[in-house]
C-alpha positions in Angstrom: 13.1 -1.6 -13.1 11.7 -3.1 -9.9 13.6 -3.7 -6.7 13.2 -7.7 -7.3 14.6 -7.1 -11.1 17.2 -5.0 -9.5 18.4 -7.6 -7.4 18.1 -10.9 -9.7 20.2 -8.5 -12.2 22.9 -7.1 -10.0 23.4 -10.2 -7.8 21.7 -13.4 -9.2 19.4 -14.3 -6.2 18.1 -12.7 -2.8 20.6 -15.0 -1.6 23.5 -13.6 -3.8 22.6 -10.0 -2.4 23.2 -11.5 1.2 26.3 -13.1 0.4 27.9 -10.3 -1.2 26.7 -7.7 1.2 28.1 -9.8 4.1 24.3 -10.2 5.6 22.8 -12.9 7.5 20.7 -15.4 6.0 17.5 -13.9 4.9 17.9 -10.5 5.5 17.5 -9.7 1.7 14.4 -11.5 1.7 12.8 -10.1 4.7 13.7 -6.4 4.0 12.1 -7.2 0.4 9.3 -8.7 1.9 8.5 -6.4 5.0 10.7 -3.4 5.2 12.3 -2.3 2.0 13.1 1.2 3.2 15.5 -0.7 5.5 17.5 -1.2 2.2 18.4 3.0 2.4 20.3 2.0 5.2 22.9 0.3 2.6 22.3 2.7 -0.2 26.3 3.2 -0.1 27.4 0.1 -0.1 24.8 -1.4 -2.5 26.0 1.2 -4.9 29.4 0.0 -4.7 28.3 -3.2 -5.9 26.3 -2.3 -8.8 27.4 1.5 -9.8 23.8 2.2 -9.8 22.6 5.8 -8.7 21.3 6.5 -4.9 18.2 8.2 -6.7 17.4 5.1 -8.7 17.8 3.0 -5.9 15.5 5.1 -3.5 12.9 4.9 -6.1 12.8 1.4 -6.2 12.3 1.0 -2.6 9.8 3.6 -2.4 8.0 1.6 -4.9 8.3 -1.3 -3.5 6.8 0.4 0.1 3.6 1.2 -1.9 3.4 -1.9 -3.3 3.3 -3.6 0.0 1.0 -0.8 1.4 -1.5 -1.5 -1.2 -1.9 -5.3 -0.1 -1.9 -4.1 3.5 -4.7 -2.1 2.6 -6.5 -4.3 0.2 -6.2 -7.2 2.8 -7.5 -5.4 6.0 -10.2 -3.8 3.7 -11.3 -7.2 2.9 -11.0 -8.4 6.5 -13.3 -5.2 7.5 -15.8 -6.3 4.6 -15.8 -9.5 5.9 -16.7 -8.6 9.5 -19.3 -6.1 8.3 -21.0 -9.0 6.6 -21.0 -11.3 9.6 -22.6 -8.9 12.0 -25.4 -8.2 9.8 -25.7 -12.1 9.5 -25.8 -11.7 13.3 -28.0 -8.8 13.3 -30.6 -10.7 10.7 -30.4 -13.8 12.6 -31.4 -11.9 16.2 -35.1 -10.7 14.7 
């Protein structure tokens, strides 16, 4: 099960998780999209609401962190390739 599926199954939505966990608006959304490792700070509370094992939570959180890292690597790799191509075009036009 993915972290997103877990959240939707147990809380209905990210907004529902915010409400049940007494978090501020958009906190779950920010954690999910930018810093999923922050969910680990609340593993005990999440476990109390869901009866899910902490090991399973950690696995889902780690998987989500890896997904974000892969996307960031692809984005930075794409930008690097575009910069290199741009530099080659500049060099070719200087000749």
